[in-house]
C-alpha positions as CSV (number, residue, x, y, z in Angstrom):
1,M,97.4,97.8,99.6
2,S,98.0,96.1,103.0
3,S,95.7,94.5,105.5
4,D,95.9,93.2,109.0
5,D,95.8,89.4,109.5
6,N,92.4,88.4,110.8
7,P,89.7,85.7,110.3
8,F,87.8,87.8,107.9
9,M,88.3,85.4,105.0
10,T,85.5,83.0,105.9
11,A,82.7,82.1,103.5
12,H,80.3,84.8,102.5
13,K,76.6,84.1,103.3
14,P,74.2,86.2,101.2
15,V,71.7,88.3,103.1
16,E,68.4,88.5,101.4
17,D,66.5,91.2,103.2
18,G,69.1,94.0,103.3
19,F,71.6,95.2,105.8
20,P,70.3,96.8,109.0
21,F,72.2,99.7,110.4
22,E,70.1,100.9,113.4
23,V,71.8,101.7,116.7
24,E,70.3,102.8,120.0
25,T,72.3,106.1,120.1
26,D,70.6,107.8,117.2
27,S,67.5,107.7,114.9
28,L,69.2,107.7,111.5
29,A,67.9,104.3,110.5
30,D,64.3,105.4,111.4
31,S,64.6,108.3,108.9
32,M,66.5,106.4,106.2
33,G,64.8,103.2,105.3
34,L,65.9,100.9,108.2
35,R,68.1,98.7,106.0
36,M,70.5,99.3,103.2
37,P,69.5,97.1,100.2
38,N,71.6,94.1,99.2
39,R,73.0,93.4,95.7
40,S,73.2,97.2,95.3
41,L,75.4,100.2,94.8
42,Y,75.3,103.1,97.3
43,L,76.7,106.4,96.2
44,L,77.6,109.0,98.8
45,Q,78.4,112.2,96.9
46,G,79.8,115.4,98.2
47,K,82.7,117.8,98.0
48,V,85.6,118.0,100.4
49,G,84.3,118.7,103.9
50,S,80.7,117.6,103.2
51,G,80.9,114.6,105.6
52,K,81.1,111.6,103.2
53,S,83.6,109.7,105.4
54,L,81.6,110.5,108.6
55,I,78.3,109.2,107.1
56,A,80.1,106.1,105.8
57,Q,81.6,105.5,109.3
58,R,78.2,105.8,110.9
59,L,76.7,103.3,108.4
60,I,79.7,101.0,108.9
61,H,79.2,101.2,112.7
62,G,75.5,100.4,112.4
63,M,75.9,97.5,110.0
64,V,78.7,96.0,112.1
65,H,76.6,96.4,115.2
66,N,73.9,94.3,113.4
67,G,76.2,91.5,112.3
68,V,77.1,92.7,108.8
69,K,80.6,91.8,107.5
70,V,82.3,95.0,106.2
71,L,85.4,95.5,104.1
72,V,86.7,99.1,104.2
73,I,89.1,100.3,101.6
74,T,90.5,103.8,102.5
75,T,92.6,105.9,100.2
76,E,92.8,108.8,102.7
77,L,93.9,107.2,106.0
78,T,96.3,104.5,107.2
79,T,94.7,101.4,108.7
80,R,95.6,102.7,112.2
81,G,94.4,106.2,111.4
82,W,91.0,104.8,110.3
83,V,90.6,102.8,113.5
84,E,91.6,105.8,115.6
85,Q,89.1,108.0,113.7
86,M,86.3,105.6,114.4
87,E,87.3,105.4,118.1
88,S,87.4,109.2,118.3
89,I,83.6,109.4,117.6
90,G,82.8,106.5,119.8
91,Y,82.7,103.7,117.2
92,G,85.3,101.3,118.4
93,M,86.2,98.6,115.8
94,T,89.1,96.7,117.4
95,E,86.9,93.8,118.7
96,A,85.0,93.5,115.4
97,M,88.3,93.4,113.5
98,R,89.7,90.8,115.9
99,K,86.6,88.6,115.3
100,G,86.9,89.0,111.5
101,Q,83.7,91.0,111.1
102,V,85.6,94.1,109.8
103,M,88.7,94.3,107.6
104,V,90.4,97.5,106.7
105,M,92.7,98.0,103.7
106,S,94.6,101.2,103.1
107,R,96.6,102.7,100.3
108,Y,99.0,103.9,103.0
109,G,99.4,100.6,104.8
110,T,99.2,100.2,108.6
111,I,101.2,103.3,109.3
112,A,102.5,105.1,106.3
113,D,103.9,102.8,103.6
114,S,102.4,104.8,100.7
115,R,101.3,103.3,97.3
116,Q,99.8,106.0,95.1
117,D,99.4,103.7,92.1
118,V,96.6,101.5,93.5
119,T,93.9,101.0,90.9
120,L,90.2,100.1,91.2
121,Q,90.9,96.9,89.3
122,E,93.5,95.9,91.8
123,V,91.1,96.5,94.6
124,L,88.3,94.5,93.0
125,S,90.6,91.5,92.4
126,S,91.4,91.3,96.2
127,P,90.5,88.0,97.7
128,A,88.9,89.9,100.6
129,I,86.1,91.1,98.3
130,P,84.2,87.8,98.0
131,A,84.2,87.4,101.8
132,A,82.4,90.7,102.5
133,D,78.7,91.7,102.8
134,V,79.4,95.4,102.1
135,I,82.5,96.8,100.5
136,V,83.2,100.5,101.3
137,L,85.4,102.6,99.0
138,D,86.4,105.8,100.7
139,S,87.1,107.5,98.5
140,A,86.0,105.7,95.4
141,S,86.6,108.8,93.2
142,S,90.4,108.6,93.8
143,L,90.4,105.1,92.5
144,M,88.2,105.6,89.4
145,P,89.7,105.9,86.0
146,E,90.2,109.6,85.1
147,K,89.1,109.1,81.5
148,G,87.1,106.6,79.5
149,T,84.3,106.1,77.0
150,K,80.7,105.4,77.7
151,A,81.5,101.7,76.9
152,D,84.3,101.7,79.5
153,H,81.9,103.2,82.1
154,F,79.3,100.6,81.3
155,A,81.8,97.8,81.7
156,L,82.9,99.1,85.1
157,I,79.3,99.3,86.4
158,Q,78.8,95.8,85.0
159,Q,81.8,94.5,86.9
160,L,80.6,96.0,90.1
161,R,77.1,94.5,89.5
162,K,78.6,91.1,88.8
163,I,80.5,91.1,92.1
164,A,77.4,92.3,94.0
165,A,75.1,89.8,92.3
166,D,75.2,87.1,95.1
167,G,74.1,89.4,97.9
168,R,76.8,92.0,98.7
169,S,76.8,95.7,98.1
170,F,79.3,98.5,97.4
171,M,79.3,101.8,99.2
172,L,81.1,104.4,97.1
173,C,82.2,107.8,98.5
174,A,82.7,110.2,95.7
175,D,83.9,113.8,95.3
176,P,82.4,115.3,92.1
177,E,85.5,117.4,91.6
178,E,87.8,114.3,91.5
179,M,85.8,112.2,89.0
180,D,85.1,112.1,85.3
181,H,81.6,113.7,85.2
182,T,80.3,111.2,82.7
183,L,81.3,108.3,84.9
184,L,79.8,110.0,87.9
185,H,76.5,110.5,86.0
186,T,76.5,106.8,85.0
187,L,77.0,105.8,88.7
188,R,74.2,108.1,89.9
189,A,71.8,106.7,87.3
190,S,72.7,103.1,88.2
191,A,72.9,103.2,92.0
192,E,70.0,102.0,94.2
193,V,70.9,104.5,96.9
194,V,72.1,108.1,96.1
195,L,72.9,110.3,99.1
196,D,73.9,113.9,98.3
197,L,75.8,115.5,101.2
198,D,76.0,119.3,101.6
199,N,76.6,121.9,104.3
200,A,75.9,125.6,104.7
201,M,77.0,128.2,107.2
202,I,73.9,129.4,109.1
203,G,74.2,131.8,112.1
204,G,77.9,131.1,112.4
205,E,77.4,127.3,112.5
206,I,77.9,124.7,109.8
207,K,74.6,122.9,109.1
208,R,75.1,119.5,107.5
209,N,72.4,117.7,105.5
210,I,71.9,114.3,103.9
211,I,69.7,114.7,100.8
212,I,68.2,111.4,100.0
213,T,68.0,111.6,96.2
214,R,67.2,107.9,95.7
215,F,66.7,104.9,98.0
216,L,65.2,101.8,96.4
217,R,63.9,98.8,98.3
218,A,63.7,100.6,101.6
219,A,62.3,98.6,104.5
220,G,61.0,101.7,106.3
221,P,60.1,105.4,105.9
222,I,62.4,107.7,104.0
223,Q,62.9,111.4,104.8
224,S,63.9,113.7,102.0
225,S,66.5,115.6,104.0
226,I,68.2,114.7,107.3
227,G,70.2,117.2,109.3
228,W,73.1,115.8,111.4
229,R,76.2,116.5,113.3
230,V,79.0,114.5,115.0
231,E,80.0,115.1,118.6
232,P,83.3,113.7,119.9
233,G,82.7,110.6,122.0
234,M,79.0,110.6,121.2
235,G,79.1,109.9,117.5
236,F,76.4,110.7,115.0
237,I,73.5,112.8,116.1
238,V,70.4,113.4,114.0
239,D,69.3,117.1,114.1
240,I,65.6,116.6,114.6
241,T,64.8,120.2,113.9
242,A,66.4,119.8,110.4
243,V,64.6,116.5,109.4
244,S,62.1,117.0,106.6
């Protein structure tokens, strides 16, 4: 994996009351607990096309806007591609990266120097991990071991917990078709936040929903289902008519 040089590697200061992600342009935080819990695992689960990366990008944008230090590890885009994707929906990250508030690491390098053999253990041993408040793995399912025993799965969760113990959290984007189902079940049972993402074709339009299956230690109200869409240049938009 590669990373751009930046001042990201400063001392991590634990945040005790969770990570705020509200922004003025949408009401997602008002419907989804106001803050993401610290010392936690967040699981964003959905099949290809369900919007995992877009939801992760909205949460990253909101947390960065509120001063949270975020490490993004992408297995799907180059570093430049990730930045350009964020900019395309109105979530510019260049200044935050320059200041060392965001660091992006990619399996494909800055442009396209591919490394298909990157493992989760290699990622977790990166010196950038201890400097972050929130570590985003998109997609985590492509880094997870394909097979293992229940003991192996427990050891993996314990390793994530140990890293998170001093006030940081992991956001894991997972495709159920890419992961060992037993490991996925273990992650779902252990995570403080579980967001199931789905979409359906209704009246010729794709309707997207965030199903909030679990959200522990919320600082505000939680809706059970949140409809949403993304408009170019406008970013994330909550579909008020679909909030329940």
